PDB file of N, H, CA, C and O in Angstrom:
ATOM      1  N   MET A   1     -12.071   3.006 -12.580  1.00  0.00           N
ATOM      2  CA  MET A   1     -10.631   2.872 -12.779  1.00  0.00           C
ATOM      3  C   MET A   1     -10.265   1.399 -12.631  1.00  0.00           C
ATOM      4  O   MET A   1     -10.696   0.751 -11.677  1.00  0.00           O
ATOM      5  N   SER A   2      -9.483   0.865 -13.555  1.00  0.00           N
ATOM      6  H   SER A   2      -9.133   1.391 -14.330  1.00  0.00           H
ATOM      7  CA  SER A   2      -9.106  -0.540 -13.490  1.00  0.00           C
ATOM      8  C   SER A   2      -8.007  -0.738 -12.455  1.00  0.00           C
ATOM      9  O   SER A   2      -7.354   0.212 -12.025  1.00  0.00           O
ATOM     10  N   GLU A   3      -7.816  -2.017 -12.062  1.00  0.00           N
ATOM     11  H   GLU A   3      -8.347  -2.789 -12.412  1.00  0.00           H
ATOM     12  CA  GLU A   3      -6.783  -2.313 -11.079  1.00  0.00           C
ATOM     13  C   GLU A   3      -5.403  -1.919 -11.591  1.00  0.00           C
ATOM     14  O   GLU A   3      -4.592  -1.375 -10.841  1.00  0.00           O
ATOM     15  N   ALA A   4      -5.135  -2.192 -12.867  1.00  0.00           N
ATOM     16  H   ALA A   4      -5.794  -2.633 -13.476  1.00  0.00           H
ATOM     17  CA  ALA A   4      -3.824  -1.861 -13.428  1.00  0.00           C
ATOM     18  C   ALA A   4      -3.574  -0.357 -13.375  1.00  0.00           C
ATOM     19  O   ALA A   4      -2.476   0.073 -13.025  1.00  0.00           O
ATOM     20  N   SER A   5      -4.580   0.445 -13.718  1.00  0.00           N
ATOM     21  H   SER A   5      -5.472   0.095 -14.003  1.00  0.00           H
ATOM     22  CA  SER A   5      -4.365   1.886 -13.714  1.00  0.00           C
ATOM     23  C   SER A   5      -4.225   2.424 -12.295  1.00  0.00           C
ATOM     24  O   SER A   5      -3.534   3.421 -12.084  1.00  0.00           O
ATOM     25  N   ILE A   6      -4.859   1.794 -11.329  1.00  0.00           N
ATOM     26  H   ILE A   6      -5.420   0.984 -11.500  1.00  0.00           H
ATOM     27  CA  ILE A   6      -4.678   2.203  -9.933  1.00  0.00           C
ATOM     28  C   ILE A   6      -3.224   1.986  -9.531  1.00  0.00           C
ATOM     29  O   ILE A   6      -2.606   2.875  -8.945  1.00  0.00           O
ATOM     30  N   MET A   7      -2.675   0.821  -9.835  1.00  0.00           N
ATOM     31  H   MET A   7      -3.177   0.099 -10.311  1.00  0.00           H
ATOM     32  CA  MET A   7      -1.293   0.535  -9.472  1.00  0.00           C
ATOM     33  C   MET A   7      -0.336   1.478 -10.182  1.00  0.00           C
ATOM     34  O   MET A   7       0.715   1.817  -9.640  1.00  0.00           O
ATOM     35  N   ASP A   8      -0.685   1.902 -11.383  1.00  0.00           N
ATOM     36  H   ASP A   8      -1.540   1.627 -11.824  1.00  0.00           H
ATOM     37  CA  ASP A   8       0.155   2.850 -12.103  1.00  0.00           C
ATOM     38  C   ASP A   8       0.233   4.184 -11.370  1.00  0.00           C
ATOM     39  O   ASP A   8       1.209   4.920 -11.519  1.00  0.00           O
ATOM     40  N   GLU A   9      -0.790   4.497 -10.579  1.00  0.00           N
ATOM     41  H   GLU A   9      -1.582   3.899 -10.458  1.00  0.00           H
ATOM     42  CA  GLU A   9      -0.819   5.753  -9.825  1.00  0.00           C
ATOM     43  C   GLU A   9       0.058   5.701  -8.575  1.00  0.00           C
ATOM     44  O   GLU A   9       0.424   6.747  -8.040  1.00  0.00           O
ATOM     45  N   PHE A  10       0.401   4.498  -8.100  1.00  0.00           N
ATOM     46  H   PHE A  10       0.103   3.648  -8.535  1.00  0.00           H
ATOM     47  CA  PHE A  10       1.186   4.358  -6.877  1.00  0.00           C
ATOM     48  C   PHE A  10       2.650   4.667  -7.162  1.00  0.00           C
ATOM     49  O   PHE A  10       3.184   4.319  -8.216  1.00  0.00           O
ATOM     50  N   THR A  11       3.289   5.332  -6.195  1.00  0.00           N
ATOM     51  H   THR A  11       2.856   5.615  -5.340  1.00  0.00           H
ATOM     52  CA  THR A  11       4.734   5.511  -6.274  1.00  0.00           C
ATOM     53  C   THR A  11       5.398   4.180  -5.936  1.00  0.00           C
ATOM     54  O   THR A  11       4.738   3.252  -5.467  1.00  0.00           O
ATOM     55  N   ALA A  12       6.687   4.091  -6.173  1.00  0.00           N
ATOM     56  H   ALA A  12       7.223   4.844  -6.554  1.00  0.00           H
ATOM     57  CA  ALA A  12       7.416   2.866  -5.847  1.00  0.00           C
ATOM     58  C   ALA A  12       7.282   2.550  -4.353  1.00  0.00           C
ATOM     59  O   ALA A  12       7.089   1.393  -3.980  1.00  0.00           O
ATOM     60  N   ARG A  13       7.380   3.558  -3.511  1.00  0.00           N
ATOM     61  H   ARG A  13       7.537   4.498  -3.814  1.00  0.00           H
ATOM     62  CA  ARG A  13       7.282   3.328  -2.062  1.00  0.00           C
ATOM     63  C   ARG A  13       5.874   2.894  -1.678  1.00  0.00           C
ATOM     64  O   ARG A  13       5.711   2.025  -0.822  1.00  0.00           O
ATOM     65  N   GLU A  14       4.858   3.482  -2.294  1.00  0.00           N
ATOM     66  H   GLU A  14       4.991   4.188  -2.989  1.00  0.00           H
ATOM     67  CA  GLU A  14       3.479   3.072  -2.011  1.00  0.00           C
ATOM     68  C   GLU A  14       3.271   1.618  -2.420  1.00  0.00           C
ATOM     69  O   GLU A  14       2.599   0.867  -1.713  1.00  0.00           O
ATOM     70  N   ARG A  15       3.843   1.214  -3.555  1.00  0.00           N
ATOM     71  H   ARG A  15       4.389   1.824  -4.129  1.00  0.00           H
ATOM     72  CA  ARG A  15       3.740  -0.193  -3.970  1.00  0.00           C
ATOM     73  C   ARG A  15       4.433  -1.093  -2.967  1.00  0.00           C
ATOM     74  O   ARG A  15       3.902  -2.144  -2.607  1.00  0.00           O
ATOM     75  N   ASP A  16       5.621  -0.694  -2.507  1.00  0.00           N
ATOM     76  H   ASP A  16       6.053   0.160  -2.799  1.00  0.00           H
ATOM     77  CA  ASP A  16       6.346  -1.485  -1.509  1.00  0.00           C
ATOM     78  C   ASP A  16       5.489  -1.694  -0.265  1.00  0.00           C
ATOM     79  O   ASP A  16       5.353  -2.815   0.224  1.00  0.00           O
ATOM     80  N   ILE A  17       4.919  -0.620   0.236  1.00  0.00           N
ATOM     81  H   ILE A  17       5.029   0.291  -0.161  1.00  0.00           H
ATOM     82  CA  ILE A  17       4.123  -0.691   1.461  1.00  0.00           C
ATOM     83  C   ILE A  17       2.851  -1.489   1.226  1.00  0.00           C
ATOM     84  O   ILE A  17       2.461  -2.288   2.077  1.00  0.00           O
ATOM     85  N   ALA A  18       2.196  -1.288   0.091  1.00  0.00           N
ATOM     86  H   ALA A  18       2.513  -0.639  -0.600  1.00  0.00           H
ATOM     87  CA  ALA A  18       0.977  -2.041  -0.208  1.00  0.00           C
ATOM     88  C   ALA A  18       1.255  -3.536  -0.253  1.00  0.00           C
ATOM     89  O   ALA A  18       0.460  -4.330   0.251  1.00  0.00           O
ATOM     90  N   VAL A  19       2.366  -3.924  -0.845  1.00  0.00           N
ATOM     91  H   VAL A  19       3.012  -3.280  -1.254  1.00  0.00           H
ATOM     92  CA  VAL A  19       2.711  -5.346  -0.925  1.00  0.00           C
ATOM     93  C   VAL A  19       2.988  -5.909   0.471  1.00  0.00           C
ATOM     94  O   VAL A  19       2.550  -7.014   0.788  1.00  0.00           O
ATOM     95  N   LEU A  20       3.709  -5.158   1.302  1.00  0.00           N
ATOM     96  H   LEU A  20       4.064  -4.260   1.044  1.00  0.00           H
ATOM     97  CA  LEU A  20       3.989  -5.634   2.659  1.00  0.00           C
ATOM     98  C   LEU A  20       2.700  -5.748   3.474  1.00  0.00           C
ATOM     99  O   LEU A  20       2.528  -6.702   4.233  1.00  0.00           O
ATOM    100  N   LEU A  21       1.802  -4.785   3.321  1.00  0.00           N
ATOM    101  H   LEU A  21       1.941  -4.011   2.704  1.00  0.00           H
ATOM    102  CA  LEU A  21       0.507  -4.878   3.998  1.00  0.00           C
ATOM    103  C   LEU A  21      -0.266  -6.108   3.510  1.00  0.00           C
ATOM    104  O   LEU A  21      -0.877  -6.831   4.298  1.00  0.00           O
ATOM    105  N   ALA A  22      -0.225  -6.322   2.206  1.00  0.00           N
ATOM    106  H   ALA A  22       0.271  -5.735   1.566  1.00  0.00           H
ATOM    107  CA  ALA A  22      -0.934  -7.457   1.614  1.00  0.00           C
ATOM    108  C   ALA A  22      -0.381  -8.783   2.122  1.00  0.00           C
ATOM    109  O   ALA A  22      -1.093  -9.786   2.179  1.00  0.00           O
ATOM    110  N   ASN A  23       0.886  -8.774   2.486  1.00  0.00           N
ATOM    111  H   ASN A  23       1.464  -7.960   2.440  1.00  0.00           H
ATOM    112  CA  ASN A  23       1.508  -9.988   3.014  1.00  0.00           C
ATOM    113  C   ASN A  23       1.338 -10.119   4.524  1.00  0.00           C
ATOM    114  O   ASN A  23       1.948 -10.984   5.152  1.00  0.00           O
ATOM    115  N   GLY A  24       0.510  -9.259   5.097  1.00  0.00           N
ATOM    116  H   GLY A  24       0.014  -8.557   4.586  1.00  0.00           H
ATOM    117  CA  GLY A  24       0.140  -9.412   6.504  1.00  0.00           C
ATOM    118  C   GLY A  24       0.979  -8.652   7.509  1.00  0.00           C
ATOM    119  O   GLY A  24       0.803  -8.834   8.713  1.00  0.00           O
ATOM    120  N   MET A  25       1.877  -7.814   7.053  1.00  0.00           N
ATOM    121  H   MET A  25       2.020  -7.666   6.075  1.00  0.00           H
ATOM    122  CA  MET A  25       2.687  -7.054   8.002  1.00  0.00           C
ATOM    123  C   MET A  25       1.888  -5.881   8.556  1.00  0.00           C
ATOM    124  O   MET A  25       1.074  -5.278   7.857  1.00  0.00           O
ATOM    125  N   SER A  26       2.133  -5.573   9.816  1.00  0.00           N
ATOM    126  H   SER A  26       2.794  -6.063  10.385  1.00  0.00           H
ATOM    127  CA  SER A  26       1.482  -4.420  10.444  1.00  0.00           C
ATOM    128  C   SER A  26       2.260  -3.157  10.084  1.00  0.00           C
ATOM    129  O   SER A  26       3.390  -3.221   9.599  1.00  0.00           O
ATOM    130  N   GLN A  27       1.632  -2.013  10.331  1.00  0.00           N
ATOM    131  H   GLN A  27       0.714  -1.962  10.724  1.00  0.00           H
ATOM    132  CA  GLN A  27       2.312  -0.751  10.052  1.00  0.00           C
ATOM    133  C   GLN A  27       3.603  -0.610  10.860  1.00  0.00           C
ATOM    134  O   GLN A  27       4.606  -0.167  10.301  1.00  0.00           O
ATOM    135  N   PRO A  28       3.628  -0.967  12.156  1.00  0.00           N
ATOM    136  CA  PRO A  28       4.895  -0.891  12.895  1.00  0.00           C
ATOM    137  C   PRO A  28       5.971  -1.830  12.336  1.00  0.00           C
ATOM    138  O   PRO A  28       7.150  -1.478  12.325  1.00  0.00           O
ATOM    139  N   GLU A  29       5.576  -3.011  11.877  1.00  0.00           N
ATOM    140  H   GLU A  29       4.618  -3.297  11.885  1.00  0.00           H
ATOM    141  CA  GLU A  29       6.540  -3.944  11.290  1.00  0.00           C
ATOM    142  C   GLU A  29       7.111  -3.387   9.984  1.00  0.00           C
ATOM    143  O   GLU A  29       8.308  -3.492   9.721  1.00  0.00           O
ATOM    144  N   ILE A  30       6.238  -2.797   9.179  1.00  0.00           N
ATOM    145  H   ILE A  30       5.264  -2.712   9.393  1.00  0.00           H
ATOM    146  CA  ILE A  30       6.685  -2.188   7.929  1.00  0.00           C
ATOM    147  C   ILE A  30       7.627  -1.028   8.210  1.00  0.00           C
ATOM    148  O   ILE A  30       8.651  -0.874   7.543  1.00  0.00           O
ATOM    149  N   ALA A  31       7.282  -0.216   9.195  1.00  0.00           N
ATOM    150  H   ALA A  31       6.450  -0.341   9.737  1.00  0.00           H
ATOM    151  CA  ALA A  31       8.132   0.918   9.557  1.00  0.00           C
ATOM    152  C   ALA A  31       9.534   0.445   9.939  1.00  0.00           C
ATOM    153  O   ALA A  31      10.531   1.018   9.501  1.00  0.00           O
ATOM    154  N   ALA A  32       9.601  -0.590  10.747  1.00  0.00           N
ATOM    155  H   ALA A  32       8.791  -1.056  11.103  1.00  0.00           H
ATOM    156  CA  ALA A  32      10.906  -1.114  11.166  1.00  0.00           C
ATOM    157  C   ALA A  32      11.669  -1.695   9.975  1.00  0.00           C
ATOM    158  O   ALA A  32      12.873  -1.476   9.835  1.00  0.00           O
ATOM    159  N   ARG A  33      10.978  -2.421   9.137  1.00  0.00           N
ATOM    160  H   ARG A  33      10.000  -2.599   9.251  1.00  0.00           H
ATOM    161  CA  ARG A  33      11.627  -3.060   7.987  1.00  0.00           C
ATOM    162  C   ARG A  33      12.178  -2.040   6.989  1.00  0.00           C
ATOM    163  O   ARG A  33      13.255  -2.234   6.425  1.00  0.00           O
ATOM    164  N   LEU A  34      11.434  -0.953   6.776  1.00  0.00           N
ATOM    165  H   LEU A  34      10.559  -0.795   7.235  1.00  0.00           H
ATOM    166  CA  LEU A  34      11.832   0.046   5.785  1.00  0.00           C
ATOM    167  C   LEU A  34      12.541   1.252   6.405  1.00  0.00           C
ATOM    168  O   LEU A  34      12.845   2.220   5.708  1.00  0.00           O
ATOM    169  N   SER A  35      12.800   1.194   7.699  1.00  0.00           N
ATOM    170  H   SER A  35      12.552   0.408   8.265  1.00  0.00           H
ATOM    171  CA  SER A  35      13.448   2.295   8.421  1.00  0.00           C
ATOM    172  C   SER A  35      12.678   3.602   8.270  1.00  0.00           C
ATOM    173  O   SER A  35      13.255   4.653   7.988  1.00  0.00           O
ATOM    174  N   LEU A  36      11.362   3.516   8.463  1.00  0.00           N
ATOM    175  H   LEU A  36      10.893   2.662   8.691  1.00  0.00           H
ATOM    176  CA  LEU A  36      10.471   4.672   8.423  1.00  0.00           C
ATOM    177  C   LEU A  36       9.777   4.793   9.764  1.00  0.00           C
ATOM    178  O   LEU A  36       9.774   3.847  10.552  1.00  0.00           O
ATOM    179  N   SER A  37       9.191   5.946  10.030  1.00  0.00           N
ATOM    180  H   SER A  37       9.193   6.714   9.390  1.00  0.00           H
ATOM    181  CA  SER A  37       8.378   6.079  11.234  1.00  0.00           C
ATOM    182  C   SER A  37       7.011   5.444  10.964  1.00  0.00           C
ATOM    183  O   SER A  37       6.588   5.322   9.815  1.00  0.00           O
ATOM    184  N   VAL A  38       6.335   5.046  12.031  1.00  0.00           N
ATOM    185  H   VAL A  38       6.679   5.145  12.965  1.00  0.00           H
ATOM    186  CA  VAL A  38       4.989   4.491  11.890  1.00  0.00           C
ATOM    187  C   VAL A  38       4.064   5.537  11.272  1.00  0.00           C
ATOM    188  O   VAL A  38       3.196   5.203  10.466  1.00  0.00           O
ATOM    189  N   GLY A  39       4.249   6.792  11.646  1.00  0.00           N
ATOM    190  H   GLY A  39       4.955   7.064  12.301  1.00  0.00           H
ATOM    191  CA  GLY A  39       3.442   7.864  11.082  1.00  0.00           C
ATOM    192  C   GLY A  39       3.609   7.987   9.575  1.00  0.00           C
ATOM    193  O   GLY A  39       2.645   8.255   8.858  1.00  0.00           O
ATOM    194  N   THR A  40       4.824   7.794   9.099  1.00  0.00           N
ATOM    195  H   THR A  40       5.608   7.576   9.681  1.00  0.00           H
ATOM    196  CA  THR A  40       5.072   7.843   7.658  1.00  0.00           C
ATOM    197  C   THR A  40       4.368   6.691   6.953  1.00  0.00           C
ATOM    198  O   THR A  40       3.775   6.882   5.891  1.00  0.00           O
ATOM    199  N   VAL A  41       4.430   5.510   7.529  1.00  0.00           N
ATOM    200  H   VAL A  41       4.912   5.355   8.391  1.00  0.00           H
ATOM    201  CA  VAL A  41       3.741   4.355   6.943  1.00  0.00           C
ATOM    202  C   VAL A  41       2.235   4.595   6.942  1.00  0.00           C
ATOM    203  O   VAL A  41       1.552   4.262   5.974  1.00  0.00           O
ATOM    204  N   TYR A  42       1.721   5.169   8.017  1.00  0.00           N
ATOM    205  H   TYR A  42       2.276   5.440   8.804  1.00  0.00           H
ATOM    206  CA  TYR A  42       0.295   5.492   8.090  1.00  0.00           C
ATOM    207  C   TYR A  42      -0.089   6.457   6.962  1.00  0.00           C
ATOM    208  O   TYR A  42      -1.124   6.285   6.318  1.00  0.00           O
ATOM    209  N   THR A  43       0.746   7.467   6.730  1.00  0.00           N
ATOM    210  H   THR A  43       1.587   7.606   7.253  1.00  0.00           H
ATOM    211  CA  THR A  43       0.478   8.431   5.657  1.00  0.00           C
ATOM    212  C   THR A  43       0.470   7.737   4.302  1.00  0.00           C
ATOM    213  O   THR A  43      -0.410   7.996   3.481  1.00  0.00           O
ATOM    214  N   TYR A  44       1.434   6.864   4.059  1.00  0.00           N
ATOM    215  H   TYR A  44       2.149   6.654   4.726  1.00  0.00           H
ATOM    216  CA  TYR A  44       1.453   6.125   2.796  1.00  0.00           C
ATOM    217  C   TYR A  44       0.190   5.270   2.651  1.00  0.00           C
ATOM    218  O   TYR A  44      -0.374   5.172   1.561  1.00  0.00           O
ATOM    219  N   THR A  45      -0.246   4.658   3.741  1.00  0.00           N
ATOM    220  H   THR A  45       0.212   4.738   4.627  1.00  0.00           H
ATOM    221  CA  THR A  45      -1.455   3.833   3.705  1.00  0.00           C
ATOM    222  C   THR A  45      -2.666   4.678   3.328  1.00  0.00           C
ATOM    223  O   THR A  45      -3.514   4.242   2.550  1.00  0.00           O
ATOM    224  N   LYS A  46      -2.748   5.890   3.881  1.00  0.00           N
ATOM    225  H   LYS A  46      -2.059   6.244   4.513  1.00  0.00           H
ATOM    226  CA  LYS A  46      -3.848   6.797   3.521  1.00  0.00           C
ATOM    227  C   LYS A  46      -3.784   7.158   2.048  1.00  0.00           C
ATOM    228  O   LYS A  46      -4.816   7.212   1.378  1.00  0.00           O
ATOM    229  N   ARG A  47      -2.591   7.406   1.536  1.00  0.00           N
ATOM    230  H   ARG A  47      -1.752   7.362   2.080  1.00  0.00           H
ATOM    231  CA  ARG A  47      -2.438   7.755   0.119  1.00  0.00           C
ATOM    232  C   ARG A  47      -2.851   6.588  -0.783  1.00  0.00           C
ATOM    233  O   ARG A  47      -3.476   6.785  -1.825  1.00  0.00           O
ATOM    234  N   ILE A  48      -2.495   5.385  -0.370  1.00  0.00           N
ATOM    235  H   ILE A  48      -1.986   5.225   0.476  1.00  0.00           H
ATOM    236  CA  ILE A  48      -2.876   4.189  -1.134  1.00  0.00           C
ATOM    237  C   ILE A  48      -4.395   4.101  -1.214  1.00  0.00           C
ATOM    238  O   ILE A  48      -4.959   3.862  -2.282  1.00  0.00           O
ATOM    239  N   ARG A  49      -5.047   4.295  -0.074  1.00  0.00           N
ATOM    240  H   ARG A  49      -4.589   4.488   0.793  1.00  0.00           H
ATOM    241  CA  ARG A  49      -6.518   4.265  -0.039  1.00  0.00           C
ATOM    242  C   ARG A  49      -7.112   5.338  -0.933  1.00  0.00           C
ATOM    243  O   ARG A  49      -8.062   5.082  -1.674  1.00  0.00           O
ATOM    244  N   TYR A  50      -6.561   6.523  -0.866  1.00  0.00           N
ATOM    245  H   TYR A  50      -5.789   6.731  -0.264  1.00  0.00           H
ATOM    246  CA  TYR A  50      -7.065   7.643  -1.662  1.00  0.00           C
ATOM    247  C   TYR A  50      -6.922   7.351  -3.161  1.00  0.00           C
ATOM    248  O   TYR A  50      -7.856   7.550  -3.937  1.00  0.00           O
ATOM    249  N   LYS A  51      -5.752   6.884  -3.540  1.00  0.00           N
ATOM    250  H   LYS A  51      -4.993   6.722  -2.909  1.00  0.00           H
ATOM    251  CA  LYS A  51      -5.499   6.612  -4.952  1.00  0.00           C
ATOM    252  C   LYS A  51      -6.329   5.439  -5.471  1.00  0.00           C
ATOM    253  O   LYS A  51      -6.562   5.317  -6.673  1.00  0.00           O
ATOM    254  N   ALA A  52      -6.769   4.586  -4.562  1.00  0.00           N
ATOM    255  H   ALA A  52      -6.580   4.685  -3.585  1.00  0.00           H
ATOM    256  CA  ALA A  52      -7.623   3.463  -4.956  1.00  0.00           C
ATOM    257  C   ALA A  52      -9.076   3.917  -5.036  1.00  0.00           C
ATOM    258  O   ALA A  52      -9.990   3.092  -5.068  1.00  0.00           O
ATOM    259  N   GLY A  53      -9.284   5.213  -5.069  1.00  0.00           N
ATOM    260  H   GLY A  53      -8.542   5.883  -5.043  1.00  0.00           H
ATOM    261  CA  GLY A  53     -10.621   5.758  -5.247  1.00  0.00           C
ATOM    262  C   GLY A  53     -11.371   5.961  -3.956  1.00  0.00           C
ATOM    263  O   GLY A  53     -12.602   5.990  -3.952  1.00  0.00           O
ATOM    264  N   GLY A  54     -10.652   6.104  -2.858  1.00  0.00           N
ATOM    265  H   GLY A  54      -9.652   6.081  -2.862  1.00  0.00           H
ATOM    266  CA  GLY A  54     -11.312   6.306  -1.584  1.00  0.00           C
ATOM    267  C   GLY A  54     -11.936   5.047  -1.030  1.00  0.00           C
ATOM    268  O   GLY A  54     -12.741   5.096  -0.100  1.00  0.00           O
ATOM    269  N   THR A  55     -11.560   3.912  -1.609  1.00  0.00           N
ATOM    270  H   THR A  55     -10.906   3.873  -2.365  1.00  0.00           H
ATOM    271  CA  THR A  55     -12.100   2.635  -1.158  1.00  0.00           C
ATOM    272  C   THR A  55     -11.329   2.145   0.052  1.00  0.00           C
ATOM    273  O   THR A  55     -10.401   2.812   0.512  1.00  0.00           O
ATOM    274  N   THR A  56     -11.692   1.025   0.554  1.00  0.00           N
ATOM    275  H   THR A  56     -12.446   0.483   0.181  1.00  0.00           H
ATOM    276  CA  THR A  56     -11.050   0.489   1.748  1.00  0.00           C
ATOM    277  C   THR A  56      -9.644  -0.010   1.444  1.00  0.00           C
ATOM    278  O   THR A  56      -9.285  -0.241   0.290  1.00  0.00           O
ATOM    279  N   VAL A  57      -8.870  -0.169   2.487  1.00  0.00           N
ATOM    280  H   VAL A  57      -9.162   0.019   3.425  1.00  0.00           H
ATOM    281  CA  VAL A  57      -7.513  -0.690   2.355  1.00  0.00           C
ATOM    282  C   VAL A  57      -7.546  -2.095   1.740  1.00  0.00           C
ATOM    283  O   VAL A  57      -6.636  -2.465   0.999  1.00  0.00           O
ATOM    284  N   GLN A  58      -8.574  -2.869   2.038  1.00  0.00           N
ATOM    285  H   GLN A  58      -9.314  -2.569   2.640  1.00  0.00           H
ATOM    286  CA  GLN A  58      -8.650  -4.224   1.519  1.00  0.00           C
ATOM    287  C   GLN A  58      -8.608  -4.251  -0.012  1.00  0.00           C
ATOM    288  O   GLN A  58      -7.989  -5.138  -0.600  1.00  0.00           O
ATOM    289  N   VAL A  59      -9.254  -3.299  -0.644  1.00  0.00           N
ATOM    290  H   VAL A  59      -9.756  -2.579  -0.166  1.00  0.00           H
ATOM    291  CA  VAL A  59      -9.223  -3.233  -2.104  1.00  0.00           C
ATOM    292  C   VAL A  59      -7.811  -2.933  -2.577  1.00  0.00           C
ATOM    293  O   VAL A  59      -7.311  -3.570  -3.503  1.00  0.00           O
ATOM    294  N   ALA A  60      -7.178  -1.973  -1.947  1.00  0.00           N
ATOM    295  H   ALA A  60      -7.584  -1.455  -1.194  1.00  0.00           H
ATOM    296  CA  ALA A  60      -5.803  -1.641  -2.321  1.00  0.00           C
ATOM    297  C   ALA A  60      -4.882  -2.831  -2.090  1.00  0.00           C
ATOM    298  O   ALA A  60      -3.961  -3.065  -2.873  1.00  0.00           O
ATOM    299  N   LEU A  61      -5.122  -3.578  -1.028  1.00  0.00           N
ATOM    300  H   LEU A  61      -5.871  -3.388  -0.392  1.00  0.00           H
ATOM    301  CA  LEU A  61      -4.292  -4.749  -0.746  1.00  0.00           C
ATOM    302  C   LEU A  61      -4.504  -5.843  -1.779  1.00  0.00           C
ATOM    303  O   LEU A  61      -3.556  -6.521  -2.175  1.00  0.00           O
ATOM    304  N   ARG A  62      -5.731  -6.014  -2.212  1.00  0.00           N
ATOM    305  H   ARG A  62      -6.501  -5.463  -1.890  1.00  0.00           H
ATOM    306  CA  ARG A  62      -6.017  -7.013  -3.247  1.00  0.00           C
ATOM    307  C   ARG A  62      -5.240  -6.659  -4.517  1.00  0.00           C
ATOM    308  O   ARG A  62      -4.696  -7.537  -5.187  1.00  0.00           O
ATOM    309  N   ILE A  63      -5.195  -5.383  -4.832  1.00  0.00           N
ATOM    310  H   ILE A  63      -5.637  -4.670  -4.288  1.00  0.00           H
ATOM    311  CA  ILE A  63      -4.446  -4.922  -5.995  1.00  0.00           C
ATOM    312  C   ILE A  63      -2.956  -5.198  -5.794  1.00  0.00           C
ATOM    313  O   ILE A  63      -2.273  -5.660  -6.707  1.00  0.00           O
ATOM    314  N   ALA A  64      -2.466  -4.913  -4.599  1.00  0.00           N
ATOM    315  H   ALA A  64      -3.022  -4.539  -3.857  1.00  0.00           H
ATOM    316  CA  ALA A  64      -1.041  -5.131  -4.307  1.00  0.00           C
ATOM    317  C   ALA A  64      -0.684  -6.607  -4.446  1.00  0.00           C
ATOM    318  O   ALA A  64       0.400  -6.938  -4.927  1.00  0.00           O
ATOM    319  N   ARG A  65      -1.572  -7.486  -4.034  1.00  0.00           N
ATOM    320  H   ARG A  65      -2.452  -7.217  -3.643  1.00  0.00           H
ATOM    321  CA  ARG A  65      -1.306  -8.926  -4.176  1.00  0.00           C
ATOM    322  C   ARG A  65      -1.125  -9.297  -5.631  1.00  0.00           C
ATOM    323  O   ARG A  65      -0.330 -10.178  -5.959  1.00  0.00           O
ATOM    324  N   GLU A  66      -1.859  -8.629  -6.505  1.00  0.00           N
ATOM    325  H   GLU A  66      -2.504  -7.914  -6.238  1.00  0.00           H
ATOM    326  CA  GLU A  66      -1.743  -8.911  -7.938  1.00  0.00           C
ATOM    327  C   GLU A  66      -0.349  -8.577  -8.451  1.00  0.00           C
ATOM    328  O   GLU A  66       0.193  -9.318  -9.272  1.00  0.00           O
ATOM    329  N   ILE A  67       0.237  -7.490  -7.991  1.00  0.00           N
ATOM    330  H   ILE A  67      -0.203  -6.888  -7.324  1.00  0.00           H
ATOM    331  CA  ILE A  67       1.561  -7.124  -8.503  1.00  0.00           C
ATOM    332  C   ILE A  67       2.655  -7.915  -7.810  1.00  0.00           C
ATOM    333  O   ILE A  67       3.784  -7.955  -8.299  1.00  0.00           O
ATOM    334  N   ASP A  68       2.353  -8.543  -6.686  1.00  0.00           N
ATOM    335  H   ASP A  68       1.436  -8.511  -6.288  1.00  0.00           H
ATOM    336  CA  ASP A  68       3.360  -9.299  -5.941  1.00  0.00           C
ATOM    337  C   ASP A  68       3.515 -10.716  -6.490  1.00  0.00           C
ATOM    338  O   ASP A  68       4.371 -11.463  -6.016  1.00  0.00           O
ATOM    339  N   ARG A  69       2.725 -11.094  -7.456  1.00  0.00           N
ATOM    340  H   ARG A  69       2.030 -10.487  -7.841  1.00  0.00           H
ATOM    341  CA  ARG A  69       2.794 -12.462  -8.001  1.00  0.00           C
ATOM    342  C   ARG A  69       3.903 -12.618  -8.970  1.00  0.00           C
ATOM    343  O   ARG A  69       4.096 -13.704  -9.517  1.00  0.00           O
TER     344      ARG A  69
END
């Protein structure tokens, strides 16, 4: 699966969270910024990993950096 098609699989909220993670924010910081619980951010992070083919978060973050440019 190409990077572009992976990002196409992300919801708008998953893209938001992936970009914030890529910019170095922690899950608690993201939760506070987006008015979500830490558990919700954790769930989104798991979904991002899953949609990126079960790869590590780092791969998903690299993809998120591409869309944040």
